N, C-alpha and C positions, 0 to 999 in steps of 0.2 A: 552785091552784098551777100546774097545767098550762096554764090559760088565761093566767096572767101570763107564763109562760115563752114560750108561743106569741106573745103580744103583743109582748114584748121582742125576740123574734127575727124578727118579720115586719112590725110596724107602722113606717110611715115616721117616726113621731114619735121612734123610738129608733134611727134610722140612726146618729146620732152615737155611741151606746153601742157598736153593732156595729163601727163603723169603728175606734174606740179599741181595742176588744178585739182586732180583727184586727191592728192596728198593733203592739200589745204582743206578741202571739203571734209576729208576723213578726220582731220585734226580740229575741225570746227573753227578754222582760222579764216580771216577775210581773204577773199580772192580779189586781188587788185590788178589794175592795168600795169602798174609799175612792176609788180612781181612777175606777172605773165610776160611782160615785155623782155625780161632777161632771157627768155627762152627762144626769142625770135632771130637768133643769129643766122639761121638757115633761110630766113624769109627773103633776104637780100644778099647779093654778091658782096655788099659792103660789110657784112658780118657784124662785129661788135660796134663798128661806127654807126651802123643802122640802129642797133639797140640803144646806143647812147643818144642818138638823135630823137628817136621815138620817146624815150624816157624824158628827155628835156622838153619836148613838145607837151607831154602830159603835165609836167610840172609848170611850165610857162603859162599854159592856158587853164590851169586849175582843174584839169579833168579828173582829178582824184574825187571830185564831188559826185561823179557818176558811178563810182565803184559800188555803191549800194543800190543803184537803180535796178528795177526788175519789171517784167511784163505783167500786166494785170488788166482785168476788164473793169476795174473800178476807177475812181477819180485819178486824173493824171498826177504824176510826181513832178513838181516844179524844180528845175535844176538851178535856180538862182535863189539866193537868200532874200529875205525882206529888205535887208540893208542894201543889197545890190539893186533891187527893184526901185527904191526911192532915190537913187542917185541920178 
């Protein structure tokens, strides 16, 4: 995981991802997995097919819920809703 984060934040192949992330921050817009995924066409030889697959996985598994997750030393952030917990 650390290697992947280092790679995404330093490799020239992911400059587009970093540029989009910076632009969204500057505009005070949400930085989402779906938006960032659009820049990952260089991550795999599959190109746009890979981007489409990642985007579909995010949607299928409801991973948009973690777009607002953040690291903190305080109480944990629960990634399921009360409704999901009682099912």
